[in-house]
C-alpha positions, 0 to 999 in steps of 0.5 A, a space after each residue: 656829092 663832095 670830092 674825097 681824097 685818098 691817101 694809098 702809102 707807097 715804098 717811098 712816098 704817097 700816091 694820091 688819088 682822086 675820085 668823085 661820086 665813086 669813079 676813080 680819076 683816069 690819071 694820078 700822080 704818083 710817088 715819082 713826082 719830083 715836085 716840078 710844077 711843071 703840070 700845074 703850070 701847063 693844066 688849062 683847068 687849074 686843076 692841079 696844086 701842090 701837096 704834101 709829097 707830090 702834086 695833086 689833081 682835083 678831080 672837079 675841075 680835071 676834064 681828064 685832057 691829058 695836058 698834065 700827063 704830057 709835059 710831065 718830065 719824070 712820067 710820074 702822071 699815068 692812067 689808070 
């Protein structure tokens, strides 16, 4: 099954949640994302890319290592 993208409206931006085969990703990038690119630069798998309002996580590449969450200066990446 191909990965799917689901956008959930937030009060000021969009939360980008990615899921694969019915399983939600263990982390999400929230509307608190300031588009600094720290997570993209540090992701060892290249699973993060720039989206419209926030960076986004590709579930096919993400290995759930947590590096993105550790380097985010705005705490915009959270576990779900």
